[in-house]
N, C-alpha and C positions, 0 to 999 in steps of 0.2 A: 133409409134415411140419405137427405142431399150429400153430395161430394162437395168437400172444397176443391175448388181450382184456380190456384193462381197461377197467372203469366209473368214470364221475364220475358220483353221482347227487346231485342239488343241489333240495331241499324248493323247493316254488314260494310264492313270497312267506309264507314260513316264520308268521313271528308275524302276520301280520295275516290268514294262513289260518286260525289255532287260532283266534282272536277268533271269525272268521265260525261256527267251529264252535258260540259261543256265542248268538252273535247274529245268525241266518241272516237275520235280516230284511233284514240290510244287505248280501248278497251284489249284485253289480252295480252297489253302490253306492263313490264315493270315499271309503278309509279311509286315517287315518294313525293307526300304535301310537307313542305317545312322549311323554314328558313327564312328571316326576313330578307336578306338580301340575295333570296331566289330569281331569277331572271322570268317577268315575265312572257309570257311564248309571243313572238313574232308574229303579225301575220304577213304572208307573204302577198306576191301580187297578181296570184290563182286563187287567191284566200285561203288556201291552205296555210299551216301553224310551222312555227320551228320553232324546237321548244330546248331549253338546256337540258346537257346531259349530268348524271348525280355526278360521275369525274372530275368534271370542271370547278366544282365548290369550293371555294376557303372560309373556312369560319368557323364560330363553336355553334350554330347553331344545332337543333332537336329533330327528329323526324317525331310529324305529327300525326303521321298513319302514313302507311303504305297499302297500295294493292295486293292481294292474294301471291299474283306473281310475284311479287316484291319482297313478300313474307317468305316465301318459298326459298328465298334466297338468301334467307337468315336476318332478313329487315327488320325490325319491328319498332313500335310508338316508344321513345322519348331514347330511342339510342342516340349517339351525335352522328350530324351528315358526315363528318369523314370519315368516322367507324364504317358506314355504308357504302360511303363510297368507294370502299375497300373490299364491299363483299358484292354490290351489285354495281358496277362502275358506269352501265350502259343505261342504267334507269333514268328514265324521265322527271326531272327535278322541278316540281310545282310551289308556287306561293301560296301560304293557308290566305284565303278568303273567310273570317269566322263571319262576317255577315251574312255570308250567302248562306254557311251551314245552318247560322238561326233560323232562318229563313224555312229552310226545308225540316227544321226541327220542330219547328209551328205546326208545319201543314204534317206532317205524318202524326204528330199528336192528335191534331184535331183530327184527324181520319179515323184514328182509334176510337176517340173521345164517341163520335157516331153510333159508334158499337156498341163500347163499353166502358161508361163514364167513370166508373171506380178505377182512376189513375193515380198513381204514386210515381212522381217524375223522380228521376237520377240522375240526370245530367242530359246533354245535349243529346245524344244518342243512346239512351235507355230508358223504359219504364219497366213495373210492374203495374198489372192486370188482374182485379179481381173478376173473375169469369162465375164464380160462382152462381151468383142470383142472375147472371140473364139468361135472357128467355134460348131454349136450342142447349144449355149446357148440359145440364141434366136428362138429357133425353139419350136412349141408347137403342141400337137395332141388335136384335141377336140377343148373341155372345157376347156385342161388344160395347163394355160400360162406358167407354168413354167417345161413342164415336159422334154423339150431339156435340161434346166439346171440341172435337175435331176439325167437326165441321166450321164451327164458329171461329178455333183459331185460322183456321183456311181464308175464312171471311175475310178478318181482319188484318191477315196477310194480302190479302188482295187489293180489300181499301186502301194500307199504305203504298203499295205501288201506282195506282191509280193516281192515288192523290199528290206522288213525288215522283215516280217513275225508277224509284231504289228499291232494293230488297232486303227483307228484316229476316232474323232469324228467334225464334220462339221456341222458349222450351215452358210445358204446362204439367205443372206437376202439383202435390196438395201444401205446397209450403214456399215461401219465397227462396229459403237456402236450398233447396232442390231444382227450380225451375232456373236461378242464376249458373247454376250447373249446367246442367240440360241444355238451353238455348247455344251453349257451344259445342256441344257435341256432333251438330251437324250441318256445320257451317258451310258456304252460304246458303242461304234461303233457304235453310231448315227448321222443319218442325218436330221437334221430339215429346214426346206425350209418354210420363213416366210414372207410377204408383209407390209404394211402399215395395211394392213385392218383385219391383227391376232393381230394387238395391242392390242385391247381389250382384248382377251380372252387368249389368252397367253402370254405379257410380262405385261403387268397393274398389275396382280395378285400376279406378284414377289416382293422380298423385295426391297424396295428402292436400297441396296448395292449390287443388283446385277448388276448395274450398275456401267462400269468400270469408274472412278475418283471419287466415292462417296467413302471414307474411313470409316475409325472407328471413327474420330472424326466426320465429315459432318454427318453420318450417325445417332451416338450420339444425336446432336442436330436435326435433325429430328425426332428422335423418340420423342426427348424430345418437341418438338412441332404439335406431334400426329400424323407425316407424316411417317406411315412405308410401305408403298408399292409403286411401281412405280406409279399405279393408281393414289393414294391420293398426289400423289407429280405432275403428268398431271394436276389435277383438283386445284390445288393452284394458287392463283393469282401471275402472274409472276411480279407484283410491288412487291406485299408483299415479295415476295421470295428475291428479288434485298436488300428488306431492311433489311432481317435476313441474306444474305450471303453475301453481296456486289451486284457492277453492274457487274463485268464480271460472278463470280460464280452462281449468283444468276438467270442473262440470261440462260445461259448453262444449270443448271439445269432445268429448262422449255422445253426448247430445248430437251435435252436428254431424260427427260419421255414422248415427246413425239414424238420421235423415228425419228428426227432431227439430224444427219452428214453428212457433205459434206466433210471430209477427203479423200483425194485420199489415195491409195493403194502407197506409197514409196517405191519403188524397191530399193532405195540404199541413205545410208544415212552415212555420214564418223564420227566414235565414237567420242567423246572428252575423254574418256580416257581410258584407260584397266589396271587390275589392279589383284592381287593375294593375299589373305588375309587366314589366316587361327585360328580358336577357339581353344586353348590347350584343353584337356582334364581336368588337371590341372591346376592352379595359377603357373606361371614360375617366377623366379625371375634372374636378369640379371647377379648377382655374381654368388649366388648360384646352377643356371642351365645355365652356361655361354655356356658349352659346348652342349648342346639340342637346346638353342636358336641360337646361331652361327647358328649352321649346318640346322636349320628351317630357318632363316632367311637368309641363302644361296640357298637353295633350291628353295624358292620362288619367289628369284631377278630370278634364271637361268629359273623357270616358267614362268615370267613374259616377260622374253626375247623371249623365244620362243612362246609364244604367237604373239610376235611383229613380230617375224619373219616370221607364219603362216599366219598370217592374212595381211603382207605386209607393216607394220607399221613404223616410227622411233617416239623417243618420244624427246622433247627438255626440259622437266619438270618431275622430279622424285623425288616422295614423299613415304613418310611411313603412317602408321596407328597406333596407340597403344591404345588397350583399357586396361585400370587399375581396379584393382581387386575391386574398388568401382567404375565401370562402366563409370568413364570419360574416352572420348574418347579425343585423341591430334593427331593432324593432322601436319606434316613437311613436308615442300619440297624446291628442288634447282632447276634453271633454268640452264641446261648448254649452254656451248657457240654456240654447236651445236648437231645438230639434231642424236641420236644413238640408236642400238637396240643391243649394245654389254654387253651382260650379265657381264663381270669381270667390264666396266664402270658403269652399272646397281648398281652393288652391293656396288661398292664403294663411289657413289652419296650418294645410300640410306643408308649406314653407315653416310653419313656425316650428314644426318638429322636426324640419330636416336643421335648424338652427341649434336642436338639443343632439347634433349627431356629431362625431368628427370625420369630418372631409378631406382629411390630410394622403387618402389612400385612392387608387383608383378605384372605381366600379363594377362588378359583375353585372349587378343588377339594381331596378328601382322598381318600388310599387307604391301603389296608395291604397289604404284600405278604409270603410264606413264601417261602423261597426253604430251599438246600440240603436238600435233600427225601430221602426214605428211607423203606422200609417198616418198619412195627412189627413189634418181633423180631429186626430184623438190626443194633440200636443197646442202649445200656442206656436203660430209661427215665429221662423227666425227673424231678427231686422236686417234688413238690407243692407246689402255691403256701404251703397249711400249713405243709409241712415248711420251708420258708424264712421264715416268719413274717410273710409281707407279704400275705397274700390281704387282712387289713383295709384296708390301703393302697389295692388296688383299688377300693371304694367312696368313694374320694376323687374332686373333682371334678378331671381331669387337667389341664382347659387351665389352672384359677387355679394351679397350680403351675408350669405351663409359662408362665407371663407372668412369672415371675421370670429365664428366659431371656432376654439382649438381644443375644447373640452367637451368631453361629453354631461350635459346634465342628470 
């Protein structure tokens, strides 16, 4: 009977690795990517680059990614840049360039598709691949029952490198759950092939939180119950787990700890929403920083419209997200009469959403969201802003109008 082979491919320190293609002189050094106010490298007279050191950063930005050299110093994604500067003050700080990262994301996924077309897109830097029916995957040499799939995985890794100049790590196992864990075991540029026979030696000694689906809260509860490793979780009585975590999650914990996962590789799924948001380097106020907020708001709406066009969607629901200086989050949304991907309609509608929120406190974050998505051609096209006689109003400073709203609706 043919083996089921599912691969998880994860690009190695993806954003940082893309930056090292631009600045090869930084290879082997601690490099941190993140922070919107990070200085661009300065080109010297001799053509070399001068880079900003992390110690000079001041602000509320967070680490987008870091090279393995920086990670060895304790820096990790999501960490505040000020905290990262205390750990690695001499690290080089580079600003994020998401347009470039998306370009390389498309390149590596296209390279994989040339070999194995059954791909589940899981984000900008990772995918699942069903290798089961790819020619050569079931080949065996002597006693090596997975010699064929190993050769296939190595070919995929080589294709990714030739297309991008970047390395990736792959885990290849009978299911998605184990492959996700395995792709992290031999980073960077790793290839790990496991079966259920390897559970006791390779999977069970790992911390329970390495299972995708065990978050910080569940892990803290498991540790409080004396369960720290996947093996200890596998040894727990399933009925006891149900009693502690509920019928669904408790049963899933038992299955996951034993490496059981029948989920298929989903080659296509429609997104529920698309959003754009930004966290400010300093808190901004609707009155005092009206011009800056208006420009940021317009940019987010236009970026959202570009995302919709690029991905081939229209939206009927437009919403906004605000995070105040006290960390309170407020969302507001409106449903249009017709679907649209027009930037001006999105901006106008998002502005109406803002009028429903209080703007008397400083803001840490501003975001716009498009929901209730569909493909163009499946619904009547939205009326243009010109037909609605409102395009001129879009040019007005939207935050000036919003200052009149003092209570939420």
